[in-house]
N, CA, C and O atoms as CSV, one atom per row, in Angstrom:
chain,resi,resn,atom,element,x,y,z
A,1,MET,N,N,110.614,114.083,91.623
A,1,MET,CA,C,111.285,112.943,90.868
A,1,MET,C,C,112.048,112.301,92.424
A,1,MET,O,O,113.072,111.627,92.313
A,2,ASN,N,N,111.551,112.531,93.593
A,2,ASN,CA,C,112.258,112.695,94.673
A,2,ASN,C,C,111.239,111.054,95.474
A,2,ASN,O,O,111.515,110.169,96.284
A,3,LYS,N,N,109.890,111.479,94.527
A,3,LYS,CA,C,108.950,110.398,94.973
A,3,LYS,C,C,108.767,109.378,94.276
A,3,LYS,O,O,107.997,108.492,94.644
A,4,LEU,N,N,109.691,109.302,92.729
A,4,LEU,CA,C,109.196,107.945,92.441
A,4,LEU,C,C,110.408,107.091,92.836
A,4,LEU,O,O,110.224,105.874,92.827
A,5,ALA,N,N,111.981,107.685,93.286
A,5,ALA,CA,C,113.160,106.819,93.706
A,5,ALA,C,C,112.666,105.659,94.216
A,5,ALA,O,O,112.960,104.550,93.768
A,6,PRO,N,N,111.559,105.956,95.596
A,6,PRO,CA,C,110.908,104.655,96.396
A,6,PRO,C,C,110.698,103.184,95.135
A,6,PRO,O,O,111.146,102.056,94.928
A,7,THR,N,N,109.859,104.021,94.654
A,7,THR,CA,C,108.982,103.238,93.074
A,7,THR,C,C,110.050,102.158,92.648
A,7,THR,O,O,110.006,100.929,92.600
A,8,LEU,N,N,111.251,103.301,92.290
A,8,LEU,CA,C,112.501,102.298,90.849
A,8,LEU,C,C,112.740,101.738,91.939
A,8,LEU,O,O,112.477,100.556,91.718
A,9,ALA,N,N,113.255,101.885,93.555
A,9,ALA,CA,C,114.539,100.792,94.085
A,9,ALA,C,C,113.101,99.849,93.730
A,9,ALA,O,O,113.041,99.087,92.765
A,10,ALA,N,N,111.904,100.081,94.775
A,10,ALA,CA,C,111.528,98.606,94.672
A,10,ALA,C,C,110.903,97.860,93.944
A,10,ALA,O,O,110.455,96.794,94.366
A,11,ALA,N,N,110.734,98.293,92.621
A,11,ALA,CA,C,110.780,97.612,91.363
A,11,ALA,C,C,112.780,96.843,91.301
A,11,ALA,O,O,113.138,95.675,91.149
A,12,ALA,N,N,113.152,97.404,91.386
A,12,ALA,CA,C,114.504,96.829,90.895
A,12,ALA,C,C,115.026,96.008,91.526
A,12,ALA,O,O,115.941,95.256,91.191
A,13,LEU,N,N,114.225,96.124,92.955
A,13,LEU,CA,C,114.082,94.465,93.602
A,13,LEU,C,C,113.583,93.839,93.635
A,13,LEU,O,O,113.959,92.795,94.169
A,14,SER,N,N,112.095,93.988,92.992
A,14,SER,CA,C,111.596,92.908,92.814
A,14,SER,C,C,112.111,91.912,92.043
A,14,SER,O,O,112.054,90.698,92.243
A,15,VAL,N,N,113.058,93.025,90.375
A,15,VAL,CA,C,112.831,92.741,89.185
A,15,VAL,C,C,114.258,91.713,89.579
A,15,VAL,O,O,114.570,90.765,88.858
A,16,SER,N,N,115.016,92.085,90.811
A,16,SER,CA,C,116.300,91.006,90.888
A,16,SER,C,C,115.901,89.674,91.645
A,16,SER,O,O,116.173,88.475,91.580
A,17,ALA,N,N,115.069,90.572,92.437
A,17,ALA,CA,C,114.699,88.868,93.553
A,17,ALA,C,C,113.820,87.613,91.991
A,17,ALA,O,O,113.988,86.394,92.050
A,18,MET,N,N,113.243,88.067,91.174
A,18,MET,CA,C,112.459,87.311,90.311
A,18,MET,C,C,113.473,86.979,89.380
A,18,MET,O,O,113.165,86.096,88.579
A,19,LEU,N,N,115.210,87.730,89.237
A,19,LEU,CA,C,116.035,86.818,88.279
A,19,LEU,C,C,116.529,85.523,88.808
A,19,LEU,O,O,116.749,84.437,88.272
A,20,ILE,N,N,116.645,85.995,90.107
A,20,ILE,CA,C,117.440,85.360,91.757
A,20,ILE,C,C,117.017,84.028,91.223
A,20,ILE,O,O,117.613,83.201,90.532
A,21,SER,N,N,115.246,84.074,91.987
A,21,SER,CA,C,114.807,83.345,91.925
A,21,SER,C,C,114.693,81.930,90.551
A,21,SER,O,O,114.769,80.701,90.556
A,22,ALA,N,N,114.489,82.950,89.575
A,22,ALA,CA,C,114.702,82.170,88.375
A,22,ALA,C,C,116.046,81.137,87.711
A,22,ALA,O,O,116.094,80.101,87.046
A,23,ALA,N,N,116.914,81.958,88.236
A,23,ALA,CA,C,118.262,81.396,88.043
A,23,ALA,C,C,118.844,80.255,88.978
A,23,ALA,O,O,119.869,79.626,88.715
A,24,ALA,N,N,117.980,80.052,90.211
A,24,ALA,CA,C,118.262,79.214,91.782
A,24,ALA,C,C,116.897,78.262,90.850
A,24,ALA,O,O,116.444,77.413,91.617
A,25,GLY,N,N,116.378,78.231,89.828
A,25,GLY,CA,C,115.680,77.452,89.226
A,25,GLY,C,C,115.725,76.967,87.927
A,25,GLY,O,O,114.751,76.526,87.316
A,26,ALA,N,N,116.787,77.045,87.533
A,26,ALA,CA,C,116.882,76.903,86.061
A,26,ALA,C,C,116.146,76.063,85.492
A,26,ALA,O,O,115.420,76.433,84.569
A,27,ALA,N,N,116.174,74.371,86.032
A,27,ALA,CA,C,115.854,73.372,85.639
A,27,ALA,C,C,114.587,73.775,85.665
A,27,ALA,O,O,113.935,72.995,84.971
A,28,GLY,N,N,113.898,74.628,86.133
A,28,GLY,CA,C,112.294,74.800,86.484
A,28,GLY,C,C,111.954,75.625,87.667
A,28,GLY,O,O,112.931,75.974,88.329
A,29,PRO,N,N,110.798,76.017,88.082
A,29,PRO,CA,C,110.485,76.535,89.320
A,29,PRO,C,C,110.306,75.692,90.790
A,29,PRO,O,O,109.386,74.874,90.796
A,30,ALA,N,N,110.927,75.793,91.751
A,30,ALA,CA,C,110.902,74.488,92.258
A,30,ALA,C,C,109.280,74.913,92.809
A,30,ALA,O,O,108.912,76.085,92.722
A,31,PRO,N,N,108.381,73.855,93.370
A,31,PRO,CA,C,107.033,73.993,93.915
A,31,PRO,C,C,106.614,74.645,95.127
A,31,PRO,O,O,106.890,74.169,96.228
A,32,PHE,N,N,105.858,75.880,94.958
A,32,PHE,CA,C,106.285,75.977,96.578
A,32,PHE,C,C,105.121,75.384,97.241
A,32,PHE,O,O,104.060,75.134,96.669
A,33,HIS,N,N,105.453,75.105,98.863
A,33,HIS,CA,C,104.974,73.794,99.460
A,33,HIS,C,C,103.704,74.531,100.289
A,33,HIS,O,O,102.838,73.726,100.631
A,34,GLY,N,N,103.444,75.992,100.680
A,34,GLY,CA,C,102.702,76.376,101.366
A,34,GLY,C,C,103.099,76.308,102.200
A,34,GLY,O,O,103.940,75.475,102.541
A,35,ALA,N,N,102.234,77.912,103.390
A,35,ALA,CA,C,102.241,77.202,104.949
A,35,ALA,C,C,101.214,76.179,105.165
A,35,ALA,O,O,100.260,76.318,104.400
A,36,PRO,N,N,101.116,75.121,106.036
A,36,PRO,CA,C,100.289,74.785,106.624
A,36,PRO,C,C,99.159,75.192,106.999
A,36,PRO,O,O,98.987,76.411,106.969
A,37,ASP,N,N,98.232,74.467,107.388
A,37,ASP,CA,C,97.020,75.657,107.556
A,37,ASP,C,C,97.483,75.724,108.944
A,37,ASP,O,O,97.854,74.740,109.584
A,38,SER,N,N,97.420,77.721,109.674
A,38,SER,CA,C,97.811,77.626,110.800
A,38,SER,C,C,96.562,78.657,111.544
A,38,SER,O,O,95.346,78.507,111.419
A,39,MET,N,N,97.218,79.639,112.273
A,39,MET,CA,C,95.849,80.473,113.139
A,39,MET,C,C,95.766,82.173,112.436
A,39,MET,O,O,95.055,83.168,112.581
A,40,TYR,N,N,97.034,81.738,111.570
A,40,TYR,CA,C,97.551,83.107,111.685
A,40,TYR,C,C,96.784,83.242,109.678
A,40,TYR,O,O,96.498,82.308,108.929
A,41,ASP,N,N,96.663,85.098,109.358
A,41,ASP,CA,C,96.236,85.115,108.372
A,41,ASP,C,C,97.598,85.729,107.317
A,41,ASP,O,O,98.379,86.654,107.541
A,42,PRO,N,N,97.481,84.642,105.909
A,42,PRO,CA,C,98.387,85.587,105.316
A,42,PRO,C,C,98.084,87.070,104.676
A,42,PRO,O,O,97.025,87.392,104.137
A,43,GLY,N,N,99.151,87.837,104.837
A,43,GLY,CA,C,99.385,89.313,104.343
A,43,GLY,C,C,98.406,89.937,105.078
A,43,GLY,O,O,98.563,91.129,104.815
A,44,SER,N,N,97.445,89.826,105.881
A,44,SER,CA,C,97.469,90.521,107.567
A,44,SER,C,C,98.257,90.398,108.547
A,44,SER,O,O,98.410,91.439,109.186
A,45,GLN,N,N,98.874,89.420,108.942
A,45,GLN,CA,C,98.827,89.167,110.424
A,45,GLN,C,C,100.967,89.288,110.045
A,45,GLN,O,O,101.968,89.612,110.685
A,46,TYR,N,N,100.655,88.815,108.706
A,46,TYR,CA,C,102.016,88.601,108.296
A,46,TYR,C,C,102.358,89.324,107.235
A,46,TYR,O,O,101.563,90.218,106.945
A,47,THR,N,N,103.361,89.198,106.525
A,47,THR,CA,C,103.287,90.162,104.565
A,47,THR,C,C,104.715,89.009,104.412
A,47,THR,O,O,105.433,89.326,103.464
A,48,ALA,N,N,105.130,87.948,105.073
A,48,ALA,CA,C,106.551,87.116,104.100
A,48,ALA,C,C,106.452,85.225,105.432
A,48,ALA,O,O,106.453,84.978,106.638
A,49,SER,N,N,106.406,84.668,104.481
A,49,SER,CA,C,106.742,83.406,105.219
A,49,SER,C,C,107.743,82.684,104.414
A,49,SER,O,O,107.860,82.671,103.189
A,50,LEU,N,N,108.936,81.670,105.940
A,50,LEU,CA,C,109.791,81.100,105.318
A,50,LEU,C,C,109.402,79.672,105.704
A,50,LEU,O,O,109.133,79.202,106.810
A,51,ASP,N,N,109.449,79.034,104.327
A,51,ASP,CA,C,109.269,77.513,104.591
A,51,ASP,C,C,110.553,76.783,104.992
A,51,ASP,O,O,110.998,76.325,103.939
A,52,GLN,N,N,111.493,76.399,106.163
A,52,GLN,CA,C,112.518,76.403,105.795
A,52,GLN,C,C,112.660,75.068,105.786
A,52,GLN,O,O,113.808,74.635,105.877
A,53,THR,N,N,111.464,74.057,105.669
A,53,THR,CA,C,112.300,72.730,104.994
A,53,THR,C,C,112.809,72.588,103.465
A,53,THR,O,O,113.852,72.128,103.000
A,54,HIS,N,N,111.716,73.137,102.895
A,54,HIS,CA,C,111.933,73.307,101.355
A,54,HIS,C,C,112.691,74.824,101.358
A,54,HIS,O,O,112.630,75.412,100.279
A,55,ASN,N,N,113.166,75.288,102.095
A,55,ASN,CA,C,114.419,76.705,101.962
A,55,ASN,C,C,113.445,77.498,100.432
A,55,ASN,O,O,113.646,77.481,99.218
A,56,GLN,N,N,112.504,78.047,101.215
A,56,GLN,CA,C,111.394,79.081,100.567
A,56,GLN,C,C,110.912,80.128,101.336
A,56,GLN,O,O,110.422,80.200,102.463
A,57,TRP,N,N,111.174,80.949,100.430
A,57,TRP,CA,C,110.549,82.408,100.713
A,57,TRP,C,C,109.047,83.220,100.390
A,57,TRP,O,O,109.540,84.129,99.722
A,58,ARG,N,N,108.473,83.340,100.392
A,58,ARG,CA,C,106.843,83.742,100.198
A,58,ARG,C,C,106.727,85.379,100.520
A,58,ARG,O,O,106.421,85.572,101.697
A,59,LEU,N,N,106.861,86.310,99.924
A,59,LEU,CA,C,107.120,87.314,99.823
A,59,LEU,C,C,105.595,88.286,99.441
A,59,LEU,O,O,105.507,88.633,98.263
A,60,GLN,N,N,104.414,88.722,100.407
A,60,GLN,CA,C,103.307,88.851,100.244
A,60,GLN,C,C,102.785,90.383,100.708
A,60,GLN,O,O,102.263,90.787,101.747
A,61,PRO,N,N,103.311,91.288,98.998
A,61,PRO,CA,C,102.723,92.123,99.251
A,61,PRO,C,C,101.677,93.125,99.299
A,61,PRO,O,O,100.865,92.976,98.386
A,62,ALA,N,N,101.448,94.056,100.041
A,62,ALA,CA,C,100.108,94.281,99.661
A,62,ALA,C,C,99.504,94.804,98.699
A,62,ALA,O,O,98.286,94.875,98.538
A,63,SER,N,N,100.446,95.238,97.938
A,63,SER,CA,C,99.637,95.406,96.520
A,63,SER,C,C,100.547,94.283,95.484
A,63,SER,O,O,101.709,93.998,95.773
A,64,GLY,N,N,100.028,93.843,94.560
A,64,GLY,CA,C,101.184,93.023,93.674
A,64,GLY,C,C,100.856,91.097,93.921
A,64,GLY,O,O,100.438,90.689,95.005
A,65,ASP,N,N,101.018,90.538,93.232
A,65,ASP,CA,C,101.439,89.229,93.305
A,65,ASP,C,C,101.922,89.235,94.151
A,65,ASP,O,O,102.185,90.343,94.620
A,66,ASP,N,N,102.465,87.688,95.092
A,66,ASP,CA,C,103.572,87.108,95.888
A,66,ASP,C,C,104.653,87.310,94.871
A,66,ASP,O,O,104.632,87.827,93.753
A,67,LEU,N,N,105.605,86.751,95.581
A,67,LEU,CA,C,106.597,86.914,95.271
A,67,LEU,C,C,107.600,85.494,95.735
A,67,LEU,O,O,108.390,85.899,96.588
A,68,ILE,N,N,107.836,83.930,95.450
A,68,ILE,CA,C,108.436,82.818,95.567
A,68,ILE,C,C,109.761,83.055,94.806
A,68,ILE,O,O,110.010,83.031,93.601
A,69,ILE,N,N,110.873,83.395,96.369
A,69,ILE,CA,C,112.134,82.746,95.937
A,69,ILE,C,C,112.805,81.374,96.823
A,69,ILE,O,O,112.937,81.319,98.046
A,70,ASP,N,N,113.168,80.330,95.839
A,70,ASP,CA,C,113.935,79.386,96.382
A,70,ASP,C,C,115.213,79.747,96.305
A,70,ASP,O,O,115.818,80.048,95.276
A,71,THR,N,N,115.852,79.703,98.000
A,71,THR,CA,C,116.752,80.184,97.846
A,71,THR,C,C,118.370,79.511,97.882
A,71,THR,O,O,119.476,79.754,98.365
A,72,GLY,N,N,117.499,78.240,96.797
A,72,GLY,CA,C,118.787,77.262,96.188
A,72,GLY,C,C,120.146,77.170,97.393
A,72,GLY,O,O,120.042,77.061,98.615
A,73,THR,N,N,121.147,77.240,96.726
A,73,THR,CA,C,122.268,77.440,97.823
A,73,THR,C,C,123.044,78.111,98.983
A,73,THR,O,O,124.201,78.121,99.403
A,74,CYS,N,N,121.817,78.683,99.308
A,74,CYS,CA,C,122.159,79.460,100.389
A,74,CYS,C,C,122.238,78.895,101.930
A,74,CYS,O,O,121.196,78.898,102.585
A,75,ALA,N,N,123.009,78.588,102.303
A,75,ALA,CA,C,122.911,77.732,103.533
A,75,ALA,C,C,122.147,78.802,104.379
A,75,ALA,O,O,121.998,79.940,103.934
A,76,THR,N,N,121.729,78.482,105.437
A,76,THR,CA,C,120.687,78.488,106.020
A,76,THR,C,C,120.637,79.239,107.687
A,76,THR,O,O,119.834,79.956,108.284
A,77,GLY,N,N,121.849,78.672,107.973
A,77,GLY,CA,C,122.547,78.927,109.036
A,77,GLY,C,C,121.618,78.352,110.265
A,77,GLY,O,O,121.124,77.229,110.158
A,78,THR,N,N,121.432,79.028,111.250
A,78,THR,CA,C,120.160,78.431,112.118
A,78,THR,C,C,118.899,78.068,111.649
A,78,THR,O,O,118.587,78.612,110.590
A,79,MET,N,N,118.073,77.292,112.141
A,79,MET,CA,C,116.984,77.183,112.302
A,79,MET,C,C,116.103,77.735,112.820
A,79,MET,O,O,116.599,77.800,113.945
A,80,VAL,N,N,115.004,78.282,112.929
A,80,VAL,CA,C,114.084,79.753,113.706
A,80,VAL,C,C,112.649,78.795,114.128
A,80,VAL,O,O,111.917,78.520,113.177
A,81,PRO,N,N,112.198,78.244,115.634
A,81,PRO,CA,C,110.973,78.074,115.885
A,81,PRO,C,C,110.155,78.763,115.162
A,81,PRO,O,O,110.274,79.910,114.731
A,82,SER,N,N,108.895,77.636,114.990
A,82,SER,CA,C,108.102,78.171,113.690
A,82,SER,C,C,107.226,78.739,114.692
A,82,SER,O,O,106.957,78.315,115.816
A,83,GLY,N,N,106.840,79.746,114.100
A,83,GLY,CA,C,105.599,81.130,114.017
A,83,GLY,C,C,106.081,82.394,113.971
A,83,GLY,O,O,107.161,82.757,113.503
A,84,VAL,N,N,104.922,83.292,114.662
A,84,VAL,CA,C,105.070,84.406,113.417
A,84,VAL,C,C,106.293,85.483,114.600
A,84,VAL,O,O,106.175,85.493,115.826
A,85,TRP,N,N,107.299,86.225,113.870
A,85,TRP,CA,C,108.519,86.541,113.844
A,85,TRP,C,C,108.325,88.243,113.760
A,85,TRP,O,O,107.504,88.277,112.843
A,86,LEU,N,N,108.450,89.020,113.961
A,86,LEU,CA,C,108.862,90.122,113.805
A,86,LEU,C,C,109.936,91.389,113.023
A,86,LEU,O,O,110.530,92.103,113.832
A,87,VAL,N,N,110.084,91.555,112.147
A,87,VAL,CA,C,111.788,92.327,111.592
A,87,VAL,C,C,111.500,93.612,112.570
A,87,VAL,O,O,110.508,94.334,112.676
A,88,VAL,N,N,112.381,93.608,113.036
A,88,VAL,CA,C,112.712,94.377,113.513
A,88,VAL,C,C,114.672,95.443,113.493
A,88,VAL,O,O,115.242,95.152,112.442
A,89,ARG,N,N,115.198,96.039,114.027
A,89,ARG,CA,C,116.578,96.327,113.876
A,89,ARG,C,C,117.401,96.227,115.138
A,89,ARG,O,O,117.088,96.716,116.223
A,90,ASP,N,N,118.543,95.503,114.853
A,90,ASP,CA,C,119.204,95.452,116.088
A,90,ASP,C,C,119.815,96.725,116.802
A,90,ASP,O,O,119.059,97.648,116.499
A,91,PRO,N,N,120.750,97.168,117.547
A,91,PRO,CA,C,121.493,98.260,118.338
A,91,PRO,C,C,122.281,98.840,117.130
A,91,PRO,O,O,122.431,100.056,117.244
A,92,GLN,N,N,122.833,98.302,115.990
A,92,GLN,CA,C,123.846,98.148,115.023
A,92,GLN,C,C,122.795,98.876,113.688
A,92,GLN,O,O,123.183,99.288,112.594
A,93,GLY,N,N,121.552,98.855,114.167
A,93,GLY,CA,C,120.638,98.983,112.550
A,93,GLY,C,C,120.656,97.815,111.341
A,93,GLY,O,O,120.505,98.053,110.143
A,94,ARG,N,N,120.881,96.472,111.956
A,94,ARG,CA,C,121.101,95.678,111.227
A,94,ARG,C,C,119.208,94.991,111.429
A,94,ARG,O,O,118.457,95.267,112.365
A,95,PRO,N,N,118.933,94.212,110.396
A,95,PRO,CA,C,117.799,93.153,110.622
A,95,PRO,C,C,117.964,92.255,111.248
A,95,PRO,O,O,118.925,91.487,111.278
A,96,GLU,N,N,116.360,92.269,112.225
A,96,GLU,CA,C,116.616,90.514,113.244
A,96,GLU,C,C,114.947,90.357,113.403
A,96,GLU,O,O,113.936,90.991,113.102
A,97,LEU,N,N,115.326,89.064,114.090
A,97,LEU,CA,C,113.602,89.270,114.493
A,97,LEU,C,C,113.460,88.678,115.864
A,97,LEU,O,O,114.116,87.801,116.426
A,98,LEU,N,N,112.687,89.212,116.156
A,98,LEU,CA,C,112.031,89.289,117.243
A,98,LEU,C,C,110.355,88.456,117.601
A,98,LEU,O,O,109.201,88.689,117.244
A,99,ALA,N,N,111.126,87.238,118.635
A,99,ALA,CA,C,109.703,86.348,118.353
A,99,ALA,C,C,108.643,87.507,119.553
A,99,ALA,O,O,109.077,88.104,120.538
A,100,PRO,N,N,107.486,87.508,119.123
A,100,PRO,CA,C,106.437,88.093,120.093
A,100,PRO,C,C,106.132,87.221,120.856
A,100,PRO,O,O,106.389,86.027,120.700
A,101,SER,N,N,105.379,87.859,122.038
A,101,SER,CA,C,104.720,87.092,123.287
A,101,SER,C,C,104.214,85.796,122.726
A,101,SER,O,O,104.511,84.784,123.361
A,102,VAL,N,N,103.467,85.662,121.593
A,102,VAL,CA,C,102.859,84.394,120.793
A,102,VAL,C,C,103.392,83.035,120.423
A,102,VAL,O,O,103.077,81.845,120.430
A,103,THR,N,N,104.581,84.032,120.025
A,103,THR,CA,C,105.741,82.712,119.442
A,103,THR,C,C,106.304,81.224,120.493
A,103,THR,O,O,107.278,81.174,121.244
A,104,ARG,N,N,105.461,80.334,120.239
A,104,ARG,CA,C,106.412,79.506,121.332
A,104,ARG,C,C,107.601,79.224,121.379
A,104,ARG,O,O,107.837,78.185,120.763
A,105,LEU,N,N,108.537,79.721,121.874
A,105,LEU,CA,C,110.164,79.427,121.827
A,105,LEU,C,C,110.433,78.052,123.342
A,105,LEU,O,O,110.046,77.946,124.506
A,106,PRO,N,N,111.308,77.248,122.385
A,106,PRO,CA,C,111.617,75.974,123.252
A,106,PRO,C,C,112.836,76.707,124.271
A,106,PRO,O,O,113.471,77.667,123.835
A,107,HIS,N,N,113.119,76.111,125.790
A,107,HIS,CA,C,113.611,76.411,126.613
A,107,HIS,C,C,115.043,76.506,125.856
A,107,HIS,O,O,115.528,75.606,125.170
A,108,GLY,N,N,115.721,77.987,126.159
A,108,GLY,CA,C,116.797,78.023,125.803
A,108,GLY,C,C,117.262,78.725,124.320
A,108,GLY,O,O,118.363,79.031,123.863
A,109,VAL,N,N,115.837,78.828,123.784
A,109,VAL,CA,C,115.887,79.389,122.622
A,109,VAL,C,C,116.063,81.072,122.360
A,109,VAL,O,O,115.063,81.698,122.711
A,110,PRO,N,N,116.984,81.764,121.894
A,110,PRO,CA,C,117.064,83.169,121.548
A,110,PRO,C,C,115.755,83.586,121.890
A,110,PRO,O,O,115.111,82.636,122.335
A,111,ASP,N,N,114.880,85.040,121.837
A,111,ASP,CA,C,113.856,85.513,121.287
A,111,ASP,C,C,114.399,86.677,120.097
A,111,ASP,O,O,113.699,87.652,119.822
A,112,ARG,N,N,115.498,86.472,119.560
A,112,ARG,CA,C,116.086,87.630,118.758
A,112,ARG,C,C,117.142,86.707,117.705
A,112,ARG,O,O,118.061,86.144,118.300
A,113,VAL,N,N,117.109,86.597,116.865
A,113,VAL,CA,C,118.095,85.732,115.508
A,113,VAL,C,C,118.397,86.641,114.542
A,113,VAL,O,O,117.496,86.598,113.704
A,114,ALA,N,N,119.193,87.414,114.259
A,114,ALA,CA,C,120.613,88.052,113.606
A,114,ALA,C,C,119.688,87.673,111.896
A,114,ALA,O,O,118.978,86.707,111.617
A,115,LEU,N,N,119.908,88.337,111.421
A,115,LEU,CA,C,119.485,87.874,109.661
A,115,LEU,C,C,120.649,88.842,108.657
A,115,LEU,O,O,120.804,90.026,108.358
A,116,ARG,N,N,121.428,87.294,108.328
A,116,ARG,CA,C,122.826,87.882,107.916
A,116,ARG,C,C,122.202,87.650,106.166
A,116,ARG,O,O,121.134,87.151,105.812
A,117,SER,N,N,123.346,88.233,105.301
A,117,SER,CA,C,122.944,87.444,103.826
A,117,SER,C,C,124.127,86.506,104.145
A,117,SER,O,O,125.033,86.375,104.967
A,118,CYS,N,N,123.440,85.725,102.655
A,118,CYS,CA,C,124.166,84.860,102.282
A,118,CYS,C,C,125.254,84.664,102.396
A,118,CYS,O,O,125.871,85.381,101.607
A,119,GLY,N,N,126.158,83.799,103.216
A,119,GLY,CA,C,127.972,83.714,103.117
A,119,GLY,C,C,128.550,84.566,104.011
A,119,GLY,O,O,129.734,84.885,104.110
A,120,LYS,N,N,127.571,84.916,104.675
A,120,LYS,CA,C,127.886,86.115,106.358
A,120,LYS,C,C,127.464,85.767,107.731
A,120,LYS,O,O,127.741,86.199,108.850
A,121,ALA,N,N,126.566,84.674,107.179
A,121,ALA,CA,C,125.791,84.056,108.730
A,121,ALA,C,C,126.884,82.957,108.852
A,121,ALA,O,O,127.622,82.409,108.033
A,122,THR,N,N,126.675,82.835,110.388
A,122,THR,CA,C,127.262,81.818,111.241
A,122,THR,C,C,126.182,81.266,111.885
A,122,THR,O,O,125.030,81.549,112.213
A,123,GLY,N,N,127.169,80.169,111.959
A,123,GLY,CA,C,125.196,79.367,112.955
A,123,GLY,C,C,124.416,79.381,113.868
A,123,GLY,O,O,123.726,78.442,114.267
A,124,ARG,N,N,124.486,80.782,114.388
A,124,ARG,CA,C,123.231,81.428,115.661
A,124,ARG,C,C,122.455,82.344,114.225
A,124,ARG,O,O,121.242,82.511,114.360
A,125,GLU,N,N,123.065,82.897,112.960
A,125,GLU,CA,C,122.133,83.709,112.399
A,125,GLU,C,C,121.228,83.164,111.585
A,125,GLU,O,O,121.172,81.934,111.565
A,126,LEU,N,N,120.516,83.772,110.917
A,126,LEU,CA,C,119.891,82.877,109.975
A,126,LEU,C,C,120.308,84.246,108.563
A,126,LEU,O,O,120.170,85.465,108.459
A,127,ALA,N,N,121.043,82.739,107.416
A,127,ALA,CA,C,121.107,83.142,106.245
A,127,ALA,C,C,119.859,83.602,105.222
A,127,ALA,O,O,118.748,83.083,105.325
A,128,VAL,N,N,120.109,84.457,104.395
A,128,VAL,CA,C,118.851,85.130,103.596
A,128,VAL,C,C,119.445,85.651,102.785
A,128,VAL,O,O,120.420,86.354,103.052
A,129,PRO,N,N,118.891,85.386,101.241
A,129,PRO,CA,C,119.749,85.838,100.101
A,129,PRO,C,C,119.554,87.281,99.962
A,129,PRO,O,O,118.504,87.882,100.187
A,130,GLN,N,N,120.574,87.740,99.602
A,130,GLN,CA,C,120.618,89.751,99.900
A,130,GLN,C,C,118.832,90.249,99.479
A,130,GLN,O,O,117.893,90.687,100.143
A,131,THR,N,N,118.996,89.973,98.352
A,131,THR,CA,C,116.924,90.632,98.306
A,131,THR,C,C,116.137,90.626,98.641
A,131,THR,O,O,115.188,91.406,98.560
A,132,VAL,N,N,116.391,89.163,99.436
A,132,VAL,CA,C,115.032,89.075,100.612
A,132,VAL,C,C,115.133,89.455,101.621
A,132,VAL,O,O,114.251,89.739,102.432
A,133,LEU,N,N,116.738,89.538,101.744
A,133,LEU,CA,C,117.018,90.712,103.182
A,133,LEU,C,C,116.695,92.429,102.982
A,133,LEU,O,O,116.489,93.340,103.784
A,134,ASP,N,N,116.760,92.355,101.645
A,134,ASP,CA,C,116.346,94.057,101.425
A,134,ASP,C,C,114.862,94.449,101.641
A,134,ASP,O,O,114.349,95.466,102.110
A,135,LEU,N,N,114.238,93.057,101.036
A,135,LEU,CA,C,112.857,93.402,100.621
A,135,LEU,C,C,111.740,93.226,102.506
A,135,LEU,O,O,110.719,93.624,103.066
A,136,LEU,N,N,112.853,92.415,102.679
A,136,LEU,CA,C,112.517,92.320,104.473
A,136,LEU,C,C,112.416,93.624,105.107
A,136,LEU,O,O,111.346,94.144,105.423
A,137,SER,N,N,113.623,94.162,105.290
A,137,SER,CA,C,113.947,95.185,105.812
A,137,SER,C,C,113.337,96.760,105.195
A,137,SER,O,O,113.427,97.804,105.840
A,138,GLU,N,N,112.787,96.660,103.977
A,138,GLU,CA,C,111.840,98.044,103.426
A,138,GLU,C,C,110.182,97.899,103.902
A,138,GLU,O,O,109.392,98.710,104.386
A,139,ARG,N,N,110.033,95.987,103.390
A,139,ARG,CA,C,108.685,96.313,103.243
A,139,ARG,C,C,107.549,95.056,104.390
A,139,ARG,O,O,106.391,94.672,104.230
A,140,SER,N,N,108.597,94.749,105.506
A,140,SER,CA,C,107.654,93.594,106.357
A,140,SER,C,C,107.951,93.938,107.443
A,140,SER,O,O,108.966,94.545,107.782
A,141,GLY,N,N,106.806,93.460,108.290
A,141,GLY,CA,C,106.847,94.052,109.911
A,141,GLY,C,C,106.791,92.481,110.491
A,141,GLY,O,O,107.063,92.395,111.688
A,142,ALA,N,N,106.424,91.025,109.692
A,142,ALA,CA,C,106.137,90.208,110.486
A,142,ALA,C,C,106.522,89.195,109.648
A,142,ALA,O,O,106.334,89.410,108.450
A,143,ILE,N,N,106.970,88.236,109.932
A,143,ILE,CA,C,106.966,86.792,109.015
A,143,ILE,C,C,106.880,85.594,109.718
A,143,ILE,O,O,107.339,85.343,110.832
A,144,TYR,N,N,105.930,84.516,108.582
A,144,TYR,CA,C,105.743,83.858,109.592
A,144,TYR,C,C,106.557,82.567,109.027
A,144,TYR,O,O,106.632,82.403,107.809
A,145,VAL,N,N,107.269,81.496,110.088
A,145,VAL,CA,C,108.133,80.880,109.991
A,145,VAL,C,C,107.372,79.052,110.214
A,145,VAL,O,O,106.509,78.771,111.045
A,146,TYR,N,N,107.880,78.270,109.420
A,146,TYR,CA,C,107.336,76.319,109.544
A,146,TYR,C,C,108.089,75.930,109.088
A,146,TYR,O,O,108.927,76.547,108.430
A,147,ASN,N,N,108.042,74.776,109.287
A,147,ASN,CA,C,109.007,73.298,108.961
A,147,ASN,C,C,108.055,72.816,108.068
A,147,ASN,O,O,108.229,71.737,107.501
């Protein structure tokens, strides 16, 4: 029974994400615009991507189909410089993004960006739908952010 609990929880999160995606795109799903050509390989160097221009997340699990989530009315909060970011935890155990040395940051931009659910993010944090936040926390080691 204990071995099934994480699988059931992941399935419930996936279904919730699909329902949120469907609700956000009630008039029809928003087209996914895809990451621009980059030197990074989806699925091996990162398992999620964020298109900041179109406000869409693409989750790329090791097994199963990609999941595209249009964040709809979720305010984005801060803009994150393009590149690969690691999903880590802050000292309080909350998820945040950490820029590895290969991610070029403009002068004065911090190398850590807090992730907060929609409605809880301030201008310095990245607002993320709760379902995406849960999936990133459980299943992603790195994300690719682009504009």
